N, C-alpha and C positions, 0 to 999 in steps of 0.2 A: 444392837438392832440396826436394820438397814431397810431401805426402800428400793423397789424395783420400778424403773420406768421403761416402758416398751415403746420405742418409736416405730410406727407402722405407716409406711408410705403406700398410698393406694395407686399412685401413678407410676408403677414400675414399668420400665421400658421392655424388659425381657419377659415379664409375667404380669400383664395388666390385671388390675383388681386383685393383686396378690393376697392382701389380708383376708379377703372374703371368699377365696377359693375353697371349695369343699374338700375336707379330708375325713373320709369315713363318717359322714353325717354331721360334722361340725366345721364351721369356718376356721381357717388357719389361725386367725388371731385368737380364737377361743382356745385352741390347742396350746398356743404359746402361753396365754394367760394362765391356764390350768397348771402348766409346768412351773410357772413362776410362783404360783400360790403354794406349791408343795415345798418351797425352799425355806419357809419360815419367815419370810419378809414381813415387816410390820405393815407395809402398804404396797400394793401393786397398782400402777397407773398406766393407762394406754394413752399415747400421744400420737395423733394422726393428722392427716391433711385433708380428710374427706368426711363429710357429715354422715355418709352411709356407714362408715366404720364406727363412728361414735354411736349411732343408733343401734347397731348390732351389738356392740360391746356393752352398752347399758342394758340391752335386752337379756344378756346372760349375767348381769350383776356386777360388771366391772366399773371402776372409776375411769372415765374417758374424757379427753379434752380435744376439741377441734383447735389445732394450733395454726400458726401463720403458714400460708402457702409460699412464703418468700424464703423459708429456711433452706439452706444449702446442704445441711447434714442432719443426721439424727441427733447429734450432740446439741445443735442449735434448738431443736425441738424439745430436748430434755431441759435445756436452760429455761425455756418458757414455762414448762410445767413446774420446775423448782420455784420460780417466782410466784406462779399461781397458787401452789400449795403452801407457800410460806416456809419452806424448809430452812432450818438454820444452816450456817456455813459448815458446821462440823458434821452434819448428817451424811451418812454414807449412802451413796446412790449407786445401784447396779444397773448398767445399761444392758438390757437383754434385747437382741435384735428381734423384730417382729416377724422374721421368717425362719425361726428356729423352733419348730413344733416338737422336736424330740430332744431338746437340750436337757441334760440331767439336772434336776433341782440341786443336787449336792455341789455341782460346779458353781452355781450362783451363790450358794452359801459360803463356799470356800473362797471365792473372790472377795466377798464382803469381809471374811475373817482376815485375809491377807491385808486388806485395806485398813482394818482396825489396828493391825500390829506392824505396819510398815511405814517408813518415811517417804515412800515413793508417792508421786503425784497421781499415777494411774496404775491400776492392777489389771493385767490381762492374762490370757492363757494361750497355750500352744500344745500341739501334739507332734510326735515324730512322724515324718512322712514315710509311708510304707511302700508306695508305688512310685517307680522311677518317673513315669510320665507326669506325675503331679509336680515334679520339680520344674518342669518346663511349661506348666499350665498357668497362664497369666491370671486365671480366676482363683488360683490357689495362692494366697499371700504367704510369703515366707518371712521369717524373722530370725535375726542373728542376735545372740545375747553375749554378755561378758561373763566373767567367772562368778559374778554375784547374781546371775540370772536377770540382769537389767538389759533392756533392749538397746542394741547398737544401731539397728536399722531394720525397717520393714520394706519389702519390695515384692512386686509381681514377677520380677526377674529371678532366675536361679541364683540364690545367694546361700552360702558362699559359692563362688565360682571355682570349680575344680579344673584348674588350668591344665593339669596333666592328662585328664581324661575327656574333657569336653572339647568338641570340635564343631564350630558353627552352631552351637546350641543343641547338639544332638550327641548321643552316646549309644554304644552297643552294650547290651547286657544290663544286669541289675547294679545300680550305683547307690542304692539306699544303704547307708552304713551308719545311721544315727548321727549324721551331720546336718540334716535338714529338718527344720521345724515348720509346720503349718500353723499360721496364726488363727486363733479362734476368736470370732468377733464378739467378745464378751469383755465388758469393762466395769471396773469399780473405782470410784473416786469420791472425794468430798464435794458437797454442793458448792462450797466456796471456790474450789478449783474450777468447776464447770463455768462459773460466772467469769472467772479470769480468762479461761480458754476461749470462750465465744467473743471476747472483746478483742482478741488478736486477729489480724487479717490472715487469710490463707497464705501459707508459705509457698516458696518455689517448689520444694520437693513434694509437698502435699498436692499441688496443682499438677505436677508431672505424673505422679503415680496414682492420683485420685485415692489417696489413703489419708484420712483425716488425722490419724494418730501421729503422723509425721510432723504435724504442726507443733505438738508438744516437744518433740525431740529438737526441732529447729529453735525452740525457745529455751533449750537447755534443761528441760524437765525430765525427771526420772520415771521410767516405765518399768515396773517389775513384771516379769513373765513367769508364771508357774506352769509346770507340765501337768497335763490332765492325767488323773489316775484311773480314768474310766473312758469309755467311748463317748466323745462329746456330741455325737450325731453330726448333722450337716444342715446347712442353710438351704432353703428352697428358692432358687433363682430362676429356674427354667421349668418347662413342661416336663422334661425328663426327671428333674429332681422331685417334682410334685408326684409323678407316677411312682417313683421309688419309695417315697415316704408313705404313700397310700398303700402300696404293697406291704410295706413293713408293718404298719399299724393294723392292716387287715389280717395279717398272719398272727 
């Protein structure tokens, strides 16, 4: 069994009021919550920084908490909910981002299953990049793994760097050859690990890249990366993303 906690930040810089933006008649946070509930999770909890999100979430029947506005990351918000809910250290927690309204429920379940059967501290997911321009897009996080599918590094930069073909960060033609993975912002871990993680200060790499998973790597922890076997959808970060998901669900 596993629990899902959905961190939902209202004060998004690129898309203000993101959790409550309408998607075909429902606020985004409700769309995310409904996908989570289809995964078979024992409990789905919303953790937010704004009372308006709490009120709306409770209105559609969700468990929701108003967490501290001092949290620097979604994982910090999750740690607060773990304490409030009294989860045991061995409980599996799936971190589902609050801006993933079309995340397939089977990926959430699969992440939890990997967590139950792995010695890795964190389970996360990736998909093969299909568009060359995504390799150079800093909003598309790349991950490099070892032969056991454990993460070596995450970056907003193009990794691995194709020295023979890249010049000044650009290339001509199609360079996608199953060498580049896009990280999917989905995590599964034990509640006890989350408590440890939030006790560590932000690392240098995490601060440079603004990628919180690097904190675990800087502390020598293992992150297992599984490849998605279905379309993982996409996060809604901009007005363009919002329009895209509205068109998709309208169809």
